[in-house]
C-alpha positions in Angstrom: 73.5 53.1 -49.5 74.7 49.9 -48.8 73.2 47.1 -47.0 74.4 44.4 -45.8 71.1 41.9 -44.4 71.1 39.5 -47.5 74.3 38.1 -45.4 72.7 37.5 -42.4 69.6 36.2 -44.7 72.1 33.8 -46.2 73.8 32.8 -42.9 71.1 31.7 -41.3 69.8 29.7 -43.9 73.4 28.2 -44.2 73.2 27.5 -40.3 76.7 30.1 -40.1 77.2 31.7 -37.6 79.1 35.5 -36.6 81.5 33.0 -34.3 82.2 31.0 -37.8 83.4 33.9 -39.1 85.3 35.1 -36.3 87.2 31.5 -36.2 87.7 31.9 -40.1 89.7 35.2 -39.7 86.9 37.7 -39.7 87.4 40.1 -36.8 85.4 42.1 -34.8 86.1 45.3 -36.3 85.2 44.0 -39.4 81.6 42.2 -38.2 81.2 45.9 -36.5 81.2 47.7 -39.8 78.4 45.3 -41.7 76.2 45.4 -38.7 76.5 49.1 -39.0 76.1 48.8 -43.2 80.1 50.7 -43.4 82.3 50.0 -46.3 84.1 46.7 -46.2 87.0 46.0 -48.5 86.6 43.6 -51.8 89.4 41.5 -50.4 86.6 41.1 -46.9 84.0 40.2 -49.7 85.8 38.1 -51.4 86.7 36.1 -48.0 82.8 36.3 -46.8 81.8 34.3 -50.2 84.5 31.9 -49.5 83.6 31.6 -45.9 79.3 31.7 -46.3 79.9 29.4 -50.0 78.2 32.3 -51.3 78.6 34.8 -54.4 78.5 39.4 -53.5 74.7 39.1 -53.9 74.0 37.1 -51.1 75.9 38.9 -49.3 75.3 43.2 -49.9 73.0 45.2 -52.1 72.8 48.5 -53.0 69.9 50.7 -52.1 69.2 54.1 -53.4 
């Protein structure tokens, strides 16, 4: 299972808001997918890492 809770934790630590993600080009549909632990593209993952200033492991984890 894909889990994006590391993203929300990383954003809180770094003081990044959902509004900042929206302003940087992450759309509402993508934010909704992240909240529901649905699939996102690798391009979106790369964009999130750039915006938040982190690596993929700070955004997503896999749970069996």
